[in-house]
N, C-alpha and C positions, 0 to 999 in steps of 0.2 A: 161786650157787656153793655146792656141797655142802660139809659139814664133812669134813676130812681130817686124818690124822696126818702130822706132818713129822719126819723123822729125818735127821741129818747123818752121812754115812758118812766114815770116814777111811782105808779100804782097800777094794780091789776085793772080796776075799772077804767083808768085812763087809757091803758093799752087796748082794751076791748072797744072803747069808744072811738079811738083813732081808727081802728080797723073797721068798725061799723060805719063811721062817717066817710071814710075813704071809699068804701064800696058803694055808698049811696051817691057820693058826689061824682064818681066816674063809673059809668056803666061798664061792668066787666073788669073793674080794677082788681089787681091781684096784690094782696097784702101778705107779708110774711113777718112773723116774729123772729128775731135773731138774738142769739146769745154768744156762743163761741164762734159760730159761723164756719166750723171746720168742714162741713158738707155743703151748706147752702152757697157759700162764696165760690167754691169750686164749680158747682153746677151753674151758677150765674155766669162765670167766666166761659163755660162751655156752651152757653146759650140754651141750656136745658131748662133752667128756671129763669123766668123773666118777670119778677115782681115789679110793680110800679112804686111800691112803698115798703120800706123796712122799718119795723118798730123794734127798737132796742129795749130788751126787757131785763138787762143785767142789773138794774137798780130796784128790783121788786122785792128783794129780801127773801127770795126762795132758795137760798143756798145752804140751809141748815140740814144737819143729819142728827136726828133726835130719837131717843127711845120713847116709845108710846106707853100709855098707862097699862096696857095689857102685856108689856114685855116685848112687843114687836119693834119695828124700826120705821121711822118716817124720813124719807129722803126727798129733800127739796129738788124741784126740777132744774134748778140752776147750780146744784152741787157739781163741782168739777169732777171728772172721772178720776183724777189723781187723788183728790181728797177722799172720795168714796172708797177707792181701792185700798187706801192706807188707813182708813178709819179703824180705830181699835175695836169697836163693837162689830164691824163688818168682818174684820180679820178673825175675830174670835168666834162669832156666832153664825156668820154667813160666808164661810171661806170660799165657797163656790163662786160667789159674786166677785170677791176680790181677785181670785185667780182668772176669772173671765175678763175682767177689766184690764188686768196687767198683761194679758195675752194679746190685746188689741192695740193697733196703731203704734205710736211712738210716745216717749215721755213728753215731748213738746206738745203733741196733739192732745194727750190726756190732760195736760195742764190747762188747756183751753176748752176742750169738749165738755158738754154738760150732760147730766142725766136725761133731761127732756130731749135734748138734741140727739143723743144716742138712741133713745127710744124711737125717734122718728127718722133715723138714718135710712137713706134711700139705697137702692140696689147698686151694685158695682158692675152690673151687666154692661159689657162694652157697647152694645147696640143702644141701650138707653142713654148712654153718655155721648153718643155720636149722632148729631142731628142730621147727618147725611143718610142714616140708615133707618129702615122702618122699625117702629117700636110702638106697640099698642099702649104701653104704659105712659109714654111721653106724648104720643099722638094717636088717640083712640081711633081704631079702624084702619090704621096704616099697615098692619101686619106685624108679625113677630119674626125678625131676622134670625133670632137665636135658634128657632126650631129648624133643624137641618143645617144650622150654621156652626159657629164656634161656641159650643155649649159645654165644654169640659168642666167648667166650674159651676154650672147652673143646677137648678133644682131637679130632684127625682121624686119629691113628695109635694102634693098640693098643687100640681101644675094644671094648666088648662090649655085649650087650643089657642088661647090668646096670649099666654105669657108663661115663661118658665124661669123667671128671674128669682134669685135667692134673696132672702133678707140677710144683710151682711153683718149684723151686730152680734158681738160675743156677749155683751151685757144682757141683751134681750133673751138669750138662751138661758142664762142663769136665772133671770127674773121669772121666766116661765116655769122652771123647775121649783122655784121658791114660792110659786103661787102668789105673786105680787098683785097688788091692786093699784090701778092708775086713777088718780083723782083729777078731775077736769072741771074748770070753771068756764061756763059759756054764757052767752047773752041771755039764755033762757034758764039760768041757774046752774047749780053744781050737780055733778053726778060722778059715780064711780064705775069703773069697768075692770073686770078681771083681765089679767095679762093674756089669758087664753083667748079672750074675745076681742082684745084691743086691735090686733092686726087682722086684716081681712084676706081671704083667699082671692086670687085674681079672677077666677070665673070669667064672666064676660065683661067685667069692669076693672081691668088691671090698674087703671089710673087711680083708683080709690084704694089706698093701702091701709088706712086705719078708720076707726069709727068717728074721728074728729070731724066736726062741722066747721064751716067758715066762722072765724072769731073765737073758736074754742082755744083755751090755753091750758096745757098740762101744768098743774101747780106742784104736785108732789106724788110720790109713789110710797105705798106702805107695804111692809113685809110682815107676815104673821110671826108670832114668837117662835124661836128656834125649837125644833123637836129635840127633847131631851135624849142624849146618848147618840144622836145622829152624826154621821160623818159625811162630808161632801167633797166633791172634787170636780174640776173642769179640765177636760182633755181636748186639745185642739190639734188636728192634723192638717198640715199645710205644706206647700211646696218649699218654703224656706223658713228659717227659724224666727225671723222678725219682720214686722210691718207687712204682713200678708194675711189675706182673708182665708177662712177655713174651707177646706175641701169637705171636711166632716169634723164635727165637734160634739162633745157630750157633756152635759151638766147632770150630775147624779147626786141624790141625797138619800142615804140609806141608814136605817136604824135596824139593827139585827140583835137578837138575844136568843139564847137557847138554841143557837144554830139555825135560826130561821129568819127570813126577811119579814119584819113586822111593819116597816114603813119605807116605801120606795117612791121617789119622785124622779122622773127622767125627762129631759128635753134635749133636743139636738139642733145643731146649726150646720150651715153649709149644705144641707140636703133639702131644705124645705123653702117654699115661697113665703113662709112666715116662721117665726121661732116654733119648732115642732115639738109639742108635748106628746110623749110616747105613752098614752094611756093604756093601750092593750099590753104593752110590755110590763107596765107597772102591775096590772092585774095578773099577768102570768107569774109574777114573782111573789105576790102577796101570800104570806103564810108558808111559802115553800122553803125547804131546807136549802141553806147556802151551799152551793156546789158549782162546779165547773159546768155540769150539764144544764143546770137551771139558768146560769148566766148565758150560755150559748143559745139556749132555747129562747130566752127573752130577746136576744139580739136578732134572731130569725123572725120572731113575731113583730118586732119593731119595724123591720124593713120589708115585710111581705107585700105591702101595697105600693112599693116603689115602682115608678114608671120612668126608667132611664131613657135618655135621648141618644142621639147618634154617637156622641163622643164621651158620655159620662157614665157608662155602664159600670165602670170600675168602682164608682161610688157606693154601690150596693154592698159589696164585700168590705170596702174600706170602712163604711159606717158601722157595719156589724162588728168589725174588729175594734173600732174606736169605742163603741158602747160597751163591749165586753171588757175591754181593758179598764175603762173608767169604773165599771162595777167591781172588778177585781181590786182596784185601788181603794175604793170606798169600803170594801169589806175586809181589807187586809190580805187579800189573796194574790197580790201582784206576783207575776212570774218574772224571773230574771231573764 
């Protein structure tokens, strides 16, 4: 681990001014905001992240979970994963988010990890975390060792010739299905970005993972009011029952009446280079009678653009089954 400076910020403007001043004072200086540090500190120890200054933002008062005036939910960027997962309003109105959070990491990590940090969680691709290996995400232009390498757990959707790494967050998948909005405060003012647009596809610039610019700070996330009568669930398939990342996961929100799908939102994890919203599958189910055939067709539609690599072709069928089972659960059609 490289030497770095540590500063504790007490306000958002102060945190941003520290970041701005540090980058001005040192050409190429690399500043990181830190809260729980459950990902950043690991990457610093591995020499993957090498910031020259850490700005502690734990004292900015961004840890509240509050109902909005329109009946939605406002989640502070510093709300801990445990607090969010066990919040009464989340468990009641946004069950898919609570289930997703509780399926990730361990209790100890959830007590430290924050909403903003989880939103920005970096890939667990082994080549990204090993500085001896070529990785375009870590070192642009060096190549992608995962293509043709050990890629069993990597992406089959949204990949490029430069990168096939997956987004590892369970929370992000649920937020995508819930159509969350990310609120950002930057040096040029405040802005909002939909969850759908917040994470970027790798394309030719895999090192750029989100729309954030230097000095930008995620302040909170908002969720729309819950859909009346909707049921939601999060299903995660993995190699072992605890502390493991998804091979395939599905977050689904379904409202059905009169035997038909009236409102469907689907996102999947473990299969995409970003939290993957299944828009075509949603359209395939809109207004359709709830049936096993409709569910299976939606699963096929969801994965028809999959591009498996040398060792993860099994994910195509696994993801179809994961999504189908999640839909059955949300509609009450679960098979024994």
